[in-house]
Structures are given as C-alpha cells and as structure tokens.
C-alpha positions in Angstrom: 28.2 7.1 18.8 27.8 3.4 18.3 28.7 3.7 14.6 31.8 5.7 15.5 33.0 3.1 18.0 32.4 0.2 15.5 34.3 2.0 12.8 37.2 2.8 15.1 37.3 -0.8 16.2 37.3 -2.0 12.5 40.1 0.4 11.6 42.2 -0.5 14.6 41.8 -4.3 14.0 42.7 -3.9 10.3 45.8 -1.8 11.1 46.8 -4.2 13.9 46.5 -7.6 12.3 46.3 -8.1 8.5 48.2 -5.0 7.4 51.4 -5.7 9.4 51.5 -9.3 8.2 51.2 -8.1 4.6 53.9 -5.5 5.1 56.3 -8.1 6.6 55.9 -10.2 3.4 56.4 -7.2 1.1 59.6 -6.9 -1.0 60.1 -3.2 -0.9 61.0 -2.4 2.8 64.5 -3.7 2.3 64.9 -1.4 -0.6 63.5 1.7 1.2 64.1 1.2 5.0 63.5 4.8 5.8 60.1 4.8 4.1 59.3 1.4 5.7 60.1 2.9 9.1 57.7 5.8 8.4 54.9 3.3 7.3 55.3 1.3 10.5 55.1 4.4 12.7 52.0 5.5 10.9 50.4 2.2 11.5 51.2 2.3 15.2 49.9 5.9 15.4 46.7 4.8 13.7 46.0 2.0 16.2 46.9 4.3 19.2 44.7 7.1 17.9 41.8 4.7 17.3 42.1 3.5 20.9 42.5 7.0 22.3 39.6 8.5 20.5 37.3 5.5 21.2 38.3 5.9 24.9 37.4 9.6 25.0 34.1 9.0 23.1 33.2 6.0 25.3 34.0 7.9 28.5 31.9 10.8 27.3 29.0 8.5 26.9 29.4 6.7 30.2 30.4 9.6 32.5 28.5 12.9 32.5 31.5 14.8 33.9 33.6 13.8 30.9 30.8 14.6 28.5 30.5 18.1 29.9 34.2 18.7 29.6 34.6 17.3 26.1 31.5 18.8 24.6 31.4 22.1 26.6 32.4 24.4 23.7 30.2 22.5 21.2 26.7 23.6 20.1 23.8 21.5 21.2 23.3 20.1 17.7 26.8 18.6 17.8 26.2 16.9 21.1 22.9 15.5 19.9 24.5 14.1 16.7 26.6 11.7 18.8 23.6 10.4 20.7 25.6 9.9 23.9 22.6 9.2 26.1 21.9 5.9 24.3 25.2 4.2 25.0 24.9 0.4 24.9 26.2 -1.8 27.7 29.1 -3.0 25.6 30.3 0.6 25.2 30.9 0.8 28.9 32.8 -2.5 28.8 34.9 -1.3 25.9 35.7 2.0 27.6 36.9 0.2 30.7 39.0 -2.2 28.6 40.6 0.8 26.7 41.2 2.6 30.0 43.1 -0.4 31.3 45.0 -0.6 28.0 46.0 3.0 28.2 47.2 2.7 31.7 49.2 -0.4 30.9 50.8 1.2 27.8 51.8 4.2 29.9 53.3 1.9 32.5 55.3 -0.1 29.9 56.6 3.1 28.2 57.7 4.5 31.6 59.3 1.2 32.6 61.3 1.0 29.3 62.5 4.6 29.6 63.6 4.2 33.2 65.5 0.9 32.4 67.1 2.5 29.3 68.3 5.5 31.3 69.6 3.2 34.0 71.5 1.1 31.4 73.0 4.2 29.8 74.1 5.5 33.2 75.9 2.2 34.0 77.5 2.1 30.5 78.7 5.7 30.7 80.2 5.1 34.2 82.1 2.2 32.9 83.4 4.1 29.9 84.6 7.0 32.1 86.7 4.6 34.0 88.1 2.6 31.0 88.1 4.8 27.9 90.3 7.9 27.5 89.2 10.6 25.1 90.4 10.3 21.5 93.3 12.6 20.7 92.3 16.0 19.2 93.9 15.1 15.8 91.1 12.5 15.2 88.2 14.8 16.1 86.1 17.0 13.8 82.4 16.3 14.1 80.9 18.3 11.2 84.1 20.3 11.3 85.7 22.5 8.7 87.9 19.6 7.5 84.9 17.8 6.3 85.8 14.6 8.2 83.0 12.3 9.2 84.7 11.5 12.6 83.5 13.2 15.7 84.3 13.1 19.5 85.1 9.5 20.3 86.1 7.4 23.2 88.7 4.7 22.7 88.2 1.5 24.6 91.2 -0.7 25.0 90.1 -4.0 23.6 91.7 -6.4 21.1 88.3 -7.1 19.4 87.3 -4.6 16.7 84.0 -2.9 17.6 82.3 0.4 17.5 78.9 1.5 18.8 76.8 4.5 19.6 75.7 5.3 23.2 72.5 7.4 23.3 72.2 10.3 25.7 72.9 14.0 25.8 75.2 14.3 24.0 75.3 10.9 22.1 78.7 9.2 22.5 80.6 7.2 19.9 82.8 4.5 21.2 85.5 2.6 19.2 87.9 -0.1 20.4 91.6 -0.1 19.7 91.1 -3.3 17.8 88.9 -1.5 15.3 91.4 1.3 15.0 94.2 -1.2 14.2 92.1 -3.4 11.8 90.0 -0.8 9.8 91.3 1.5 7.2 90.6 5.2 7.5 87.8 4.9 4.9 86.3 1.9 6.6 86.4 3.7 10.0 84.6 6.7 8.4 81.9 4.3 7.2 81.4 2.8 10.6 81.3 6.1 12.4 78.9 7.5 9.7 76.6 4.5 10.3 76.6 5.0 14.1 76.1 8.8 13.8 73.1 8.2 11.6 71.5 6.3 14.5 72.1 9.4 16.7 70.8 11.9 14.2 67.7 9.9 13.4 66.9 9.3 17.1 66.6 5.6 16.4 66.9 4.9 20.2 63.4 6.4 20.7 61.9 4.1 18.0 63.6 1.1 19.6 62.3 2.0 23.1 58.8 2.6 21.8 58.7 -0.7 19.8 60.1 -2.7 22.7 57.7 -1.3 25.2 54.6 -1.9 23.0 55.7 -5.4 22.2 56.5 -6.2 25.8 53.1 -4.9 26.9 51.1 -6.5 24.2 53.1 -9.6 23.0 50.1 -11.2 21.2 49.3 -8.3 19.0 50.9 -8.8 15.6 51.4 -5.1 14.9 53.5 -4.4 18.0 55.5 -7.7 17.6 56.3 -7.0 14.0 57.0 -3.3 14.8 59.7 -4.3 17.3 61.3 -6.9 15.0 61.2 -4.7 11.9 62.4 -1.6 13.7 65.5 -3.3 14.9 66.2 -4.5 11.4 65.3 -1.4 9.4 67.3 1.1 11.5 70.4 -0.9 10.7 69.6 -1.0 7.0 68.9 2.7 7.0 72.2 3.5 8.7 74.0 1.2 6.2 72.5 3.1 3.4 73.7 6.4 4.8 77.2 5.0 5.3 77.3 3.5 1.8 76.2 6.7 0.1 79.1 8.6 1.7 81.8 6.0 1.7 80.7 3.4 -0.9 78.9 0.1 -0.7 82.1 -2.1 -0.8 83.9 -0.1 1.9 80.9 -0.3 4.2 80.5 -4.0 3.6 84.2 -4.7 4.3 84.0 -2.6 7.4 81.0 -4.6 8.6 82.8 -7.8 7.9 86.0 -6.7 9.7 84.0 -5.6 12.8 82.1 -8.8 13.0 84.4 -11.5 11.7 85.0 -12.8 15.3 81.3 -13.1 15.8 80.8 -15.3 12.7 79.2 -12.7 10.4 79.3 -15.1 7.5 77.9 -18.1 9.4 74.4 -19.5 9.0 73.6 -18.9 12.7 70.2 -17.4 13.2 71.6 -14.9 15.7 73.9 -13.5 13.0 71.6 -13.9 10.0 70.9 -10.1 9.9 74.7 -9.4 9.7 75.0 -11.7 6.7 72.0 -10.2 5.0 73.3 -6.7 5.5 76.6 -7.7 3.9 74.9 -9.3 0.9 72.7 -6.2 0.6 75.7 -3.9 0.5 77.6 -6.1 -2.0 74.5 -6.4 -4.2 72.5 -3.2 -3.6 68.8 -3.8 -4.4 67.1 -1.4 -6.9 65.3 1.4 -5.1 61.8 2.7 -5.6 61.2 5.7 -7.9 60.6 9.1 -6.5 56.9 8.9 -7.3 56.5 5.6 -5.6 58.3 6.9 -2.5 56.2 10.1 -2.4 53.0 8.1 -2.9 53.8 5.6 -0.2 54.8 8.3 2.4 51.7 10.4 1.6 49.3 7.5 1.9 50.9 6.4 5.1 50.7 9.9 6.5 47.0 10.1 5.7 46.1 6.8 7.4 46.3 8.2 11.0 43.8 10.8 10.0 41.1 8.1 9.7 40.3 7.9 13.4 40.0 11.7 13.6 37.7 11.8 10.5 35.5 9.1 12.1 35.2 10.9 15.4 34.7 14.4 14.0 32.4 13.2 11.2 29.0 13.4 13.1 29.9 16.8 14.6 30.9 18.3 11.2 27.7 16.9 9.6 25.6 18.5 12.4 27.3 21.9 11.8 26.8 21.6 8.1 
C-alpha cells in the first residue's frame, strides 16, 4: 500500500508540474490545437485519478468500514497483497489532505456551474428584450440549402460583433453592425467559428479549467490548463472556419469584427487576436497523421497509469 501511494504521488507531481511547463514551451500545440486540448485533458484526468485512487486506498487503510466496502468482493489474497493493516502515520495525513482537496474541488466546480448558469440566464433575458429573431430567409442550420448559418438573434448595435451563448439550445448572436460590415462569406466564417464552440462543448472545458485554476491557483497544471484552454479553443474554431471558408476570409472577418478593439495593436489584452490573424494569414505546417495518432494514443494511455498502479498488487496476487 505504501508503494502504491508513493507511486501515485510521483505520477501526480510529474503530471502537475514539469510536464505542463514543457508543454507550454512546445511548438506544436499552435499547429494542432485539437490534439493539444486532448493532451491537456488527459493530463488533468491523470492528476485527478491519482488523487482519487490514492484517497480511496488511503481511506481503506485508515477506516475499516471503507476497507470492508472496497475489498468486499475481493479474495483474501488480494486484500493481503495491499497490506492495509500496516498503514503509516503519513498515510492518514495524506488521506485527510486528499479528502479536503476533493471537497474543495467539488465546491469550486459547483460554484462555477451555478455562476455560469446565472450569467447565461441574465444574458438570455437581456437578449429576449433587445434582439428580434433573424428573418426566416437567413436561417438554415444544417439545412438542405447547405448554408452554414443557423437560427440567429440580431442585436441592434453599431459595433460589429458575433458570439455564441451556451445553453439548451446554444444561441448565436450577431449585431447589425456585423451584418452591415461583413460580406456573406465572412459572416459564414464567423458563424462557423462560433458554431464549432457549440458543437465541441467548449463551454464545459472553460468552466472546468476556470474552476480548477480558481481552487488551486498555485498548481502549474491547472493555471496553464485554464490559460491554454482559452487560447486553444479559439484556434481550433479558427481552423474549422478556415477549412470551410478559407484562411484569408476568416482572417478578414476577424479583423473586421475587432478593428474597433485594436486587433492589430500591441496591447497585451489583444495579443491573442493579433496572433490569430497572423496564424490565419500564414498557416503553420500541421503534424502528420502518424504524429497526431501517436500523440493522441500516448495521451490517452497516460490516465491509465494510476489504475495500473492501484490494481497492480491485486492482479499480482490473483496471478
């Protein structure tokens, strides 16, 4: 049992500190944002699984009730292989710490979801008052006409803008300024970008990363996960729009929508907008199929490490 807890702690620390810092410095995430998002999710899943399995194993060693519940269906040889009766003092302290961390994580996730739902409710109430539905001639979400446009709300505003409002169903909002300034092709690129956010459920990734970073601000993994998620979801949506409507069209649409915000300025708050435009105008070379497949496969196998560590002694006893 002691060896399992030490191995789980080592894997969790490795996935939480050095690996995220190395990933942030890597060159390939900008080229493959979807793959990078998958890698970040696998790293987070690895750390959470390490903590969860260590919590269950430590609680089984400290509390007889938990031990009886967890190992009830297991043969006596399996229970003996974990040597739960010889739990060191630090195992009890680690179990208490992990229990507090689990409760805090649950509270942060619940708080983020409640606040997000409240914000969406306020935004939808404001839109119902201010925005009429788009005329039927401009609808056609996945329709027979092949248009990329879907049910929209038009907001009377001189500034060009378009955004996606999560919910059931997701709502696309566009201002009259955007309808006047953008060409039909550019508008299709913008709406394709926003619709990709809805289809990929990027809002759940953003909520998860924000909650973890808020709850554990000093942990490099969660801080980088939040920052990179906000960045990579935009790059992934840009790629979807550019594949359908073209790189130049998507870049011009992005410039037109954000010109009044200073998209081409050197301001740190708008740096991502400038980088997105540069990336669309000069698309970086993408990874090959083999590299993408290898990266996604390895990332998917990493979260299995905590399970292999925990079930290792039991499988050895059965063998």
